[in-house]
ZASE-121701 format. One line per 5 residues: number of its first residue (from 1); their letters; for each residue x, y, z of C-alpha. Coordinates in pm, whole numbers, plus 50000, padded with zeros to 5 digits. Each point is the difference from the previous one (the first is absolute). Layout:
! residues N
NUM) A) X,Y,Z  ...
END
This chain:
! residues 907
1) MTFLE) 95141,66588,65058  49751,50293,50005  49959,50207,50316  49669,49823,50085  50155,49661,49947
6) TIEQN) 50296,50098,50222  49783,50111,50286  49787,49684,49975  50313,49794,50022  50107,50204,50299
11) RQNFL) 49661,49946,50156  50022,49620,49961  50350,50008,50150  49877,50208,50289  49705,49761,50057
16) NFNRK) 50243,49712,50012  50221,50187,50239  49712,50093,50223  49866,49645,49999  50337,49862,50119
21) KLERF) 49998,50262,50286  49642,49920,50097  50085,49624,50012  50292,50074,50231  49777,50214,50217
26) QALIA) 49753,49714,50024  50281,49742,50077  50143,50216,50274  49669,50013,50192  50054,49684,50205
31) NADVK) 49665,49999,50180  49729,49869,49770  49723,50172,50195  50180,50339,49981  50047,49948,49629
36) KVINA) 49619,49954,49953  49932,50315,50188  50253,50205,49810  49869,49863,49665  49648,50101,50101
41) IPFLL) 50080,50368,49996  49934,50065,49619  49678,49786,50026  49871,50210,50289  50073,50313,49797
46) SINDS) 49794,49869,49711  49681,49919,50167  49774,50167,50259  49802,49735,50189  49866,50016,50355
51) KLPGY) 50156,49662,50076  50348,50122,49929  50250,50218,50175  49996,50354,49853  49628,50014,49938
56) VDGDV) 49869,50357,49970  49639,50088,50014  49994,50254,49720  50131,50084,49661  50360,49877,49985
61) PIGIA) 50212,49969,49682  50159,49661,49989  50187,49755,49772  50356,49965,49873  50069,50011,49628
66) NYMPN) 50038,49650,49841  49990,49824,50343  49866,49646,50034  50063,49792,50316  50184,49678,49977
71) TETAK) 49831,49674,50099  50165,49998,50346  49873,50344,50088  49647,49930,49876  49987,49686,50214
76) FIESR) 50123,50194,50298  49737,50271,49964  49725,49734,49956  50105,49787,50295  50085,50288,50233
81) FHLSN) 49706,50227,49924  49745,49767,49839  49998,50209,49688  49959,49835,49661  49878,50108,49648
86) FALAS) 50155,50342,50051  50038,50250,49723  50310,50224,50008  50011,50359,49875  50240,49965,49705
91) ESSFI) 49877,50183,49701  49938,50327,50185  50285,49951,50251  50090,50309,50196  50339,49883,50120
96) EMLAV) 50247,50016,49707  50280,49815,50185  50071,49831,50335  50371,49954,50080  50201,49910,50303
101) MGSPG) 50343,50160,50058  50294,49962,50234  50143,49673,50128  49727,49747,49875  50156,49762,49757
106) TIAYT) 50356,50084,50105  50263,49844,50223  49902,50260,50269  49644,49872,50035  49902,49844,50334
111) KKSDC) 49666,49911,50156  50023,50331,50191  50075,50212,49689  49763,50283,49917  49797,49975,49681
116) DYWCC) 49925,50340,49837  49743,49987,49717  49922,50278,49749  49643,50009,49879  50025,50236,49697
121) VNKQN) 49685,50171,49896  49875,50301,49801  49837,50200,50270  49841,50245,49761  49781,49714,49882
126) ATKEQ) 49826,49975,50336  49807,50223,50231  50127,50103,50345  49749,49769,50164  50106,49707,49780
131) LENLQ) 50365,50057,50089  49924,50024,50368  49809,49671,49980  50290,49839,49813  50241,50116,50270
136) KKIDD) 49777,49848,50264  49999,49675,49804  50381,50010,49964  50046,50076,50374  49771,49701,50100
141) IQNWV) 50174,49762,49767  50339,50119,50128  49891,49950,50362  49864,49658,49923  50314,49885,49827
146) MKEAD) 50218,50127,50288  49784,49818,50256  49979,49673,49803  50362,49984,49878  50164,50166,50308
151) MEVHL) 50211,50226,49783  50024,50375,49918  49810,50056,49671  49930,50350,49861  49775,50075,49700
156) FMNDI) 50056,50343,49857  49754,50152,49761  50214,50193,49753  49857,50237,49739  50170,49929,49657
161) DSLKK) 50022,50371,49910  50160,50072,50340  50248,49720,49956  50110,50163,49679  50092,50308,50199
166) NIYAE) 50168,49786,50272  49726,50061,50253  49922,49687,50198  49744,49874,50249  50185,49972,50329
171) DEDEA) 50016,49826,50334  49930,50273,50259  50255,49856,50231  50287,50009,49756  49907,50253,49722
176) FGSTI) 50248,50262,49886  49829,50070,49672  50205,50299,49883  50328,49839,50079  49972,49677,49802
181) GATLK) 49905,50127,49657  50088,49778,49702  50219,49769,50213  49691,49812,50116  49905,49936,49647
186) DEFYR) 50342,49864,49931  49953,49763,50299  49657,49905,49878  50114,49913,49647  50296,49790,50114
191) SSIII) 49825,49808,50284  49634,49976,49906  49804,49697,49893  49685,50049,49802  49734,49794,50178
196) AGKTP) 49720,50082,49757  49918,50263,49743  50177,50184,49719  50371,50028,49913  50172,50336,50079
201) FWWVA) 50081,50150,49661  50348,50104,50128  50108,49636,50001  49952,49966,49618  50112,50346,49897
206) PHVSN) 50369,50066,49907  50227,50200,50232  49908,50355,49886  49947,50346,50132  49663,50100,50148
211) EKYEA) 49908,50194,49684  50077,49704,49765  49823,49764,50249  49679,50203,49972  50021,50018,49627
216) LYAQI) 50040,49627,49982  49703,49932,50227  49785,50226,49789  50077,49785,49689  49846,49684,50151
221) PNDVL) 49661,49900,49853  49711,49969,50241  49966,49625,49962  50373,49959,50100  49967,50258,50282
226) AHYID) 49756,49774,50168  50295,49782,50112  50178,50286,50175  49983,50233,50293  50217,50315,49990
231) LGNMF) 50165,50073,50340  50248,50244,49851  50350,49983,49851  50316,49929,50199  50285,50159,49810
236) AIPKE) 50189,50213,50251  49959,50106,50358  50098,50342,50138  50277,49978,50261  49766,50190,50241
241) DFMGA) 49772,49694,49986  50294,49771,50079  50103,50224,50291  49646,50023,50144  49955,49617,49972
246) ALFQL) 50342,49941,50162  49900,50223,50295  49674,49806,50022  50184,49664,50006  50244,50135,50260
251) VKSLG) 49704,50082,50219  49849,49653,49946  50333,49845,50084  50036,50173,50341  49809,49736,50185
256) NPFKS) 50161,49706,49818  50247,50073,49716  50006,49643,49880  49677,50061,49804  50104,50317,49820
261) ILKIG) 50386,49971,49956  49965,49860,49649  49740,50252,49884  50221,50282,50127  50288,49850,49809
266) VLEKY) 49803,49999,49673  49905,50372,50049  50353,50089,50087  50112,49827,49681  49749,50190,49798
271) LFGPP) 50084,50326,50177  50372,49989,49951  50009,49816,49672  49958,50130,49642  49776,50306,49944
276) IPHLL) 49740,49771,49844  50052,49668,50178  49895,49672,49847  49733,49901,50250  49954,49638,50129
281) CHKIK) 49653,50001,49838  50175,50085,49666  50224,49694,50036  49697,49778,50061  49824,50154,49696
286) DSIHK) 50299,49948,49779  50015,49629,50089  49622,49958,49942  50025,50152,49651  50277,49753,49936
291) GEFHN) 49809,49713,50147  50275,49927,50257  49851,49900,50334  50301,49900,50220  49956,49998,50379
296) EILDS) 50148,50349,50058  49720,50135,49784  49727,49794,50147  50098,50075,50359  50001,50374,50051
301) YILMF) 50156,49969,50348  50305,49818,49861  50024,50263,49719  49997,50275,50258  50263,49822,50224
306) EAVYE) 50230,49942,49709  49977,50364,49889  50069,50143,50349  50279,49742,50071  50170,50101,49688
311) YYGVS) 49965,50368,50064  50122,49993,50353  50293,49770,49896  50126,50297,49793  49890,50303,50202
316) LNDKT) 50067,49892,50359  50342,50114,50133  49968,49765,50304  49990,49665,49819  49937,49810,50320
321) LINIL) 49647,50155,50012  49910,49829,49677  49968,49674,50196  49704,50145,50178  49790,49950,49679
326) PKNLY) 50041,49619,49957  49947,49946,50371  49694,50229,49993  49860,49809,49705  50063,49658,50160
331) LKINP) 49842,50098,50326  49697,50152,49834  49944,49695,49779  50095,49760,50291  50048,49683,49781
336) QLSRY) 50165,49801,50281  50245,49838,49754  50164,49791,50266  49686,49800,50039  50013,49884,49633
341) ETVQK) 50357,49867,49999  49885,49638,49993  49686,50062,49792  50008,49890,49632  50039,50301,49762
346) KNLPY) 49681,49914,49817  49680,50187,50100  50166,50242,50234  49807,50311,50090  50056,50300,49769
351) KVVVM) 50166,50204,50269  50245,49724,50089  50108,49955,49641  50060,50374,49943  50182,50057,50329
356) SRYAA) 50217,49690,49958  50128,50144,49677  50070,50333,50170  50176,49831,50295  50225,49815,49756
361) QWKWT) 50057,50324,49809  50099,50181,50314  50215,49704,50114  49832,49978,50341  50124,49718,50219
366) KKEIE) 49770,49755,50166  50072,50166,50335  49901,50341,49868  49674,49860,49870  49921,49823,50329
371) DLDNF) 50071,50325,50187  49752,50195,49785  49743,49720,50029  50045,50039,50381  49937,50372,49992
376) DNWDY) 49711,49957,50260  50259,49884,50246  50250,50283,49951  50057,50177,50333  49930,50366,50051
381) TKIMI) 50363,50113,49947  50037,49817,49665  49657,50131,49879  50093,50357,50091  50334,49971,49810
386) FWNSV) 49810,49888,49687  49726,50262,50064  50264,50283,50035  50151,49893,49669  49658,50023,49830
391) KKFML) 49939,50342,50156  50347,50111,49877  49908,49886,49658  49670,50189,50016  50168,50311,50135
396) LSYQK) 50240,50007,49709  49705,49996,49770  49826,50274,50192  50309,50218,49996  50058,49956,49633
401) IANEL) 49632,50090,49932  50010,50295,50242  50307,50141,49820  49804,49994,49673  49695,50188,50148
406) PNLNL) 50137,50361,49930  50034,49912,49633  49638,49903,49946  49680,50208,50007  49849,49761,50248
411) QQKIS) 49770,50247,50186  49785,50045,49689  49988,49628,49961  49904,49905,50360  49693,50155,50155
416) ATDYA) 50023,50175,50332  49790,49724,50152  50227,49717,49876  50307,50190,50100  49855,50031,50357
421) LLSHK) 49929,49625,49996  50353,49922,49895  50155,50234,50255  49792,49874,50285  50051,49632,49921
426) IKANF) 50377,50050,49981  49991,50190,50327  49788,49722,50159  50261,49737,49918  50335,50177,49994
431) LPDEN) 49994,50210,50327  50171,49787,50267  49832,49973,50345  50115,49788,50285  49647,49959,50113
436) AIDIY) 49873,49860,49675  49911,49624,49956  50219,49907,49705  49896,49760,49734  50106,49629,50005
441) ITFKD) 50161,49893,49671  49861,49675,49865  49891,49839,49668  49744,49779,50166  49632,50058,49919
446) APYEA) 49921,49907,50361  50280,50109,50232  49865,49858,50319  50187,49725,50186  49857,49692,50150
451) IIYIE) 50207,50037,50319  50158,50328,50112  50278,49993,50251  50069,50296,50220  50287,50016,50247
456) PVKLG) 50217,50263,50179  50353,50062,49881  50205,49994,50318  50253,50282,49998  50133,49995,50359
461) SKDSE) 49796,49933,50308  49665,50108,49865  49795,49969,49680  50068,50306,49791  49882,49887,49655
466) WRVYK) 49748,49758,49850  50001,49802,49687  49732,49812,49793  50122,49707,49808  49880,49689,49821
471) RNIAS) 50146,49650,49966  50123,49867,49669  49776,49707,49911  50268,49844,49771  50261,50040,50277
476) PGQTT) 49828,49966,50337  50301,50114,50192  50028,50335,49812  49801,50311,50079  49941,50319,49796
481) TLKTK) 49980,50336,50178  49722,50208,49853  50047,50315,50207  50149,50134,50327  49886,50293,50209
486) NDLVK) 50071,50130,50340  49627,50006,50092  49769,49697,49999  49682,50199,49928  50157,50175,49705
491) LSAWI) 50130,49663,49868  49647,49863,50035  49860,50291,49799  50257,49927,49727  49897,49628,49999
496) ALNNI) 49630,50061,49988  49996,50288,49748  50225,49807,49757  49763,49699,50007  50270,49767,50144
501) YDPVF) 49743,49905,50266  49653,49891,49900  49767,49894,50289  49852,49712,49789  50331,49852,49873
506) SRVQL) 50271,50104,50250  50109,49898,50338  50240,50179,50229  50288,49852,50204  50122,50257,50251
511) QSGYT) 50307,49982,50224  49961,50288,50235  50351,49993,50167  50045,50229,50302  49675,50182,49904
516) KIDQS) 49707,49797,50114  49743,50011,49724  49728,49751,49951  49990,49858,49644  49624,50066,49976
521) VIQNL) 50069,50379,50058  50208,50011,49680  49757,49781,49808  49705,50218,50094  50198,50318,49916
526) LTDMF) 50093,49866,49657  49642,49891,49932  49859,50339,50100  50247,50175,49769  49936,49762,49713
531) NLFNR) 49625,50033,50027  50001,50382,49999  50274,50059,49736  49962,49705,49761  49642,49864,50019
536) KKIHS) 49849,50295,49805  50279,50201,49849  49962,50354,49878  50158,50057,49663  50193,50330,49970
541) KNDFF) 49802,50155,49719  50140,50280,49785  49745,50227,50159  50165,49947,50330  50336,50115,49866
546) LRPAF) 49852,50327,49891  49952,50105,50354  50206,49979,50322  50024,49648,50138  49731,49913,50257
551) TTKTM) 49963,49709,50241  49799,49707,49866  50056,49747,50286  50097,50058,50357  50107,49747,50265
556) LIVNF) 50107,50055,50367  50196,49745,50194  49956,50105,50365  50210,49880,50288  50148,49719,49807
561) NEKDS) 50052,49689,50223  49875,50185,50308  49683,49825,50109  49943,50149,50336  50087,50367,49965
566) DFINS) 49725,50249,50090  50163,50280,49805  50099,50058,49636  50379,49968,50016  50087,49952,49635
571) IYYLY) 49828,50038,49660  50115,49868,49662  49829,50197,49724  49993,49812,49671  49827,50143,49696
576) KNSWG) 49980,49978,49623  49930,50299,49781  49840,50067,49668  50344,49999,49823  50046,49639,50105
581) QAYMY) 50258,50080,50264  49990,49835,50343  50161,50143,50318  50038,49908,50366  50082,50234,50290
586) QYNDP) 50044,49926,50365  49890,50228,50285  50017,49989,50380  49760,50292,50052  49624,49928,49974
591) GVLTE) 49953,50365,49915  50070,49911,49634  49662,49831,49987  49834,50329,49950  50190,50077,49680
596) IIKTM) 49966,49636,49876  49617,50021,50054  49985,50322,49803  50203,49864,49711  49818,49669,49987
601) LTDSL) 49652,50160,50003  50082,50288,49759  50158,49764,49745  49726,49737,50040  49746,50252,49876
606) KLKLP) 50163,49972,49648  49917,49630,49960  49737,49934,50268  50083,49631,50027  49845,49774,50258
611) YEESC) 50191,50034,50330  50151,49649,49975  50156,50087,49666  50141,50327,50121  50121,49958,50362
616) AINIP) 50105,49742,50250  50136,50003,50350  50211,49725,50137  49983,49973,50382  50147,49750,50238
621) NPFKK) 49682,49939,50203  49668,50069,49829  49809,49952,50329  50194,50249,50206  49804,50325,50050
626) NYKLL) 50254,50253,49865  50058,49791,49690  49629,49953,49934  49950,50376,50038  50270,50082,49744
631) DRFFR) 49859,49750,49743  49648,50125,50061  50101,50365,49970  50152,49950,49652  49705,49793,49874
636) EAYSA) 49730,50235,50129  50185,50313,49895  50043,49851,49650  49628,49912,49987  49899,50355,50102
641) IVSDS) 50234,50205,49791  50054,49791,49687  49641,50000,49876  49821,50085,49672  49683,50127,50183
646) VKSSI) 50163,50305,50154  49785,50309,49935  50151,50212,50269  50309,50013,50225  50066,49697,50221
651) RFIGK) 50175,49970,50326  50115,49678,50166  50110,50021,50361  50169,49719,50190  50271,49941,50254
656) LDNDF) 50350,49856,49948  50276,49966,50255  49816,50224,50246  49960,50280,49743  49678,50110,49829
661) ICVTR) 50038,49984,49621  49765,50200,49780  49988,49938,49631  49820,50251,49784  49921,49963,49625
666) EKKDV) 49888,50286,49790  49957,49877,49638  50339,49843,49918  50193,50176,50282  50063,49812,50324
671) TVTKQ) 50147,50151,50321  50089,49820,50314  50045,50165,50341  50102,49851,50335  49885,50124,50343
676) ANILA) 50139,49889,50336  49662,50022,50179  49628,50038,49950  50000,50375,50077  50260,50073,49733
681) LLSSL) 49796,49785,49760  49679,50196,50070  50189,50326,49959  50138,49892,49659  49652,49905,49879
686) TISPK) 49866,50341,50110  50258,50203,49797  49972,49794,49686  49634,49986,49886  49910,49883,49654
691) LRIEY) 49714,50094,49758  49838,49652,50046  50157,49734,50212  49914,49640,50094  50171,49840,50301
696) HFLSD) 50111,49646,50050  50159,49862,50319  50217,49694,50084  49746,49759,50115  49978,49933,50379
701) EPQLV) 50257,50263,50100  49862,50102,50345  50125,50359,50000  49834,50062,49662  49661,49845,50072
706) FLKEI) 49863,50315,50155  50112,50208,49704  49832,49765,49758  49682,50017,50205  50005,50378,50006
711) LGKWR) 50042,50024,49623  49709,49767,49970  49781,50297,50119  50085,50197,49686  49707,50139,49805
716) RNMMS) 50014,50130,49645  49986,50379,49965  49981,50043,50381  50234,50095,50282  49994,49790,50312
721) IVYEN) 50166,50061,50336  50098,49706,50219  50148,50052,50343  50131,49769,50272  50074,50079,50359
726) KGPYT) 50337,49846,50110  50080,50104,50350  50166,50341,50003  49962,50040,49617  49718,50007,49751
731) FIYVL) 50072,49864,49650  49792,50168,49729  49972,49867,49643  49839,50169,49703  49893,49806,49695
736) NEGGN) 49951,50225,49703  49816,49952,49670  50309,49859,49821  50044,49708,50252  50295,50166,50177
741) IFSYI) 50057,49985,50376  50129,50297,50199  50109,49958,50361  50010,50257,50280  50117,49915,50355
746) VKSEF) 49914,50240,50284  50013,49991,50375  49663,49893,50154  49954,50342,50159  49977,50149,49652
751) KNAAL) 49771,49727,49856  49686,50208,49990  50174,50302,49856  50182,49790,49741  49677,49824,49898
756) ATLCR) 49793,50322,49995  50269,50176,49790  50039,49704,49763  49625,49984,49949  49990,50370,49921
761) FSIET) 50311,49958,49779  49836,49716,49813  49684,50195,49928  50203,50303,49885  50220,49780,49784
766) IQHVN) 49691,49836,49834  49873,50343,49902  50340,50098,49850  50026,49664,49812  49645,50015,49863
771) KESLV) 50079,50335,49843  50266,49842,49782  49893,49840,49664  50278,49733,49993  49859,49776,50266
776) LSLQN) 49665,49839,50082  49772,50173,50244  50027,49883,50354  49712,49950,50233  49943,50303,50222
781) EIELI) 50020,49795,50316  50256,49805,50191  49979,49680,50200  50152,49974,50354  50076,49650,50116
786) RLSQE) 50145,49877,50331  50232,49699,49993  50018,49764,50297  50263,49714,50023  49971,49738,50262
791) KDGKI) 50291,49822,50170  49948,49689,49783  50045,50224,49694  49640,50015,49898  49907,50330,49833
796) SFFKD) 49662,50173,50018  49875,50317,49840  49728,50241,50126  49852,50294,49819  50039,50303,50220
801) TGFLK) 49748,50239,49847  49888,50122,50345  50357,50089,50103  50040,50181,49671  49694,50222,50077
806) DIYQK) 50136,50059,50352  50333,50109,49866  49832,50255,49775  49790,50144,50279  50304,50051,50225
811) RAALG) 50249,50105,49740  49976,50372,50100  50124,49908,50355  50298,49824,49854  50153,50323,49866
816) EPFSA) 50086,50104,49651  50241,49780,49798  50247,50118,49749  49962,50012,49624  50264,49983,49723
821) VIAKD) 50056,50150,49660  50224,49816,49748  50131,50173,49690  50274,49963,49748  50281,50245,49917
826) EENRQ) 50154,50074,49658  50216,49688,50024  49692,49789,50068  50114,49935,50360  49718,49946,50247
831) LYSIQ) 49973,50268,50275  49807,49990,50326  49834,50265,50216  49827,49925,50340  49720,50231,50108
836) ALSGF) 49822,50048,50334  49659,50151,50095  50167,50299,50152  50115,50097,49647  50357,49902,50056
841) KTPFV) 50151,49823,49701  50350,49875,49920  50178,50090,49684  50007,49745,49713  50295,49761,50043
846) PINSL) 50109,49663,49863  49911,49691,50201  50348,49959,50133  49974,50348,50159  49640,49970,50126
851) ANVIQ) 50110,49858,50344  50210,50307,50078  49718,50239,49889  49743,49819,50213  50202,50089,50311
856) TLPKN) 49885,50367,49948  49628,49905,50035  49833,50126,50318  49931,49727,50258  49764,50181,50228
861) GVSIP) 49634,49936,49923  50081,49734,49742  49944,49648,50124  49929,49803,49675  50320,49903,49827
866) FVAEI) 49822,49887,49684  49927,50155,49658  49622,50022,49939  50027,50112,49643  50264,50016,49719
871) KFNNL) 49971,50227,49701  50208,49938,49688  50104,50249,49734  50095,49860,49658  49954,49624,50043
876) NKNEL) 50139,49809,49704  49807,49724,49821  50154,49711,50193  49926,50171,50336  49641,50068,49884
881) LLGSG) 49957,49640,49899  50095,49877,50344  49693,50177,50129  49984,50004,50379  50322,49813,50014
886) TYLME) 50203,50314,49931  49828,50175,50296  50026,49714,50249  50367,49941,49923  50090,50363,50061
891) KARID) 49784,50006,50314  50208,49716,50150  50328,50183,49931  49878,50336,50140  49824,49847,50313
896) FMLSK) 50319,49819,50097  50189,50327,50015  49709,50191,50172  49971,49734,50272  50365,50046,50090
901) HITGA) 49961,50372,50031  49661,50017,50179  50047,49706,50239  50370,50037,50044  50166,49718,50182
906) KA) 49663,49830,50059  49957,49921,49626
END
């Protein structure tokens, strides 16, 4: 035969091969409705109609080469979307080929299997806008299919020229583009099914080098080329590609090795085999060219298993480990052979037929098969023995691959980004931590149990351990232990986060033993945990692994099983992070709440989820005041701090466990401080002004109501002074142009002097600030307001303009106050000098030495212990931006020291 006749024969053989695979794929989709949805994908990619999913209002390139829907698909579209007399884009089709790869059509396919489709296009034939519209269409179709079929479906738009260079469209959650290289193309060729479109030229070409492949392709006449799409040759793969892909599979296997153990085996076979290994896709291609389509060739999963089983049978030193592979295969396929013992051999499911042959080949006994079929009822100890054997198997592969690393130029192959992803994912899964919530090992698609039994394990006179178990349906008298832990709350976290409990489908049967615990307490706890961590899960995207892990979900369990306590005695802190890890810590000190609040709010700014998706608090009595306060604090703090509308700094102030908690956010930075009383809180606010700040307070907290009312008197670009007479003391508050509050507390005998000095200080400060160009001009006046608080808590404000004038008229009789000069030394340290009217001045000293220097000030003739003016030398940009805040903060610090000196013991 001529070359053209040969490739045409090969093409017909491939089409026959592909047809058989496609038929099996269709046969394995058990649900007829799901099959209709899956088969609608190429149709939806071939038409743009507003009645259909994937409609895009704009110029969108559509159509798949040579695609025509079958009768069933046409009827489904017509009945479901009332669309008839449609015209598909076929002659000018933009999509050259649509193919699905992976487990579809193989023994490994289940109703929960992923379906990954490649939509192969020539991107250079479309504009950027057209490609963006096509991606929108693809995304919409993908989402519709996932919703309708309840299965993971991914449609990747791959550029044909990029595929030739082994550059692929990727899932952002799993992509390690630079590590995979040509190995993904090997997997595509051996596992893919062409749904519609052209035939990859590689399938019909002989097994030749890349140069000869290109030369052959160039010989094909244009009319023959119309049948083909060129995705690139697959002749040999560099060992660096095998190594990178093996590392990638190891990372994917960390959560559940059962999915990747065979793929790692294939890569290890390639890596440590001949210099130019005969790839699995080569074996399939050879059979196609010969027209031989036995099951090992049609089912790529069986082909992969056979190759790996044969390889490890020779290479493994510990021959007992080889048994892991058949068991792993059986458990993944889950054919339940023991159920078909009495069933006639005709019309058996495909999986049952294949696995029956394997069971006979491996000489498994009836008891062994029944044991594997009963995997869901294995107890915790037995599962862990099997799990440890699997991990040992994986570890041997990892060690073998790691030993080969120095011999390969892998750093040039793997990008720095992908290397960081690999490192962080391995770290996230390999580092042991006793506080981590470990993963439950199961092959079930839905691991929840209908009834969960929890009981104490009595070791002596008290309950020291808890176990969760289930009853064996087939043998009612038998139970299966799922997990044991020495802490009931930690056991509950393990149950909920591993989906063993589902509020809709599961019930709890609790035996509390010596510890009196109501069953509803555990049920409510499990429900709260499930709702937070499982209702709307956060996928650990690759982007997350490129930065330090941050908290994504936070839960507090407070005073577990203590309904009547008025104090926070215990806290369980349960959280999940962006690397997919979950941890639980227990504390007996409520002081940890400050740090937990800071972590929760700081990390929540990264995702800005609704509060219910980010945080939850489990409390024993939601109507008790202290518990309501805690729940309200977290909710209101979250609402105030985690906001998109923040244009300035934000402060949230509330009270927890008799302490005042102040949360401050500046851009993405969050700080949390704790003060024992209201005076300490006011002092901390005074010495930490911000450029622009907005205050929020815990609703209805009595000790904060007055502060909220005072801040309500703030006026833009104006300084206001509010004072309140409280017996022997006068409380003075200054609101500056940035929304900050500054507090000064003086004895009532110094009230007039303090107010007079402060008024003068404010006017002087306004003059200084208005000379600077970095801040807005302030009004050249101040507002004096008197606050009056009745016994019932009612607050009233009165403008005290007359008193302000009176102070100014009598200020000479009050004596001359001090002034201060603040400068910086060569090391940029701030230095202070206090000056008196007499001309006396102190040397410049740091703030921690100022108290000692003030002792040298003359007392005679000086009766006003307040600074009336501050002059700065060399203010930096941040200090200038704070405007009057810089002056008022320093006045508070200096006045405190002056009062001690001038008034002595009376201060």
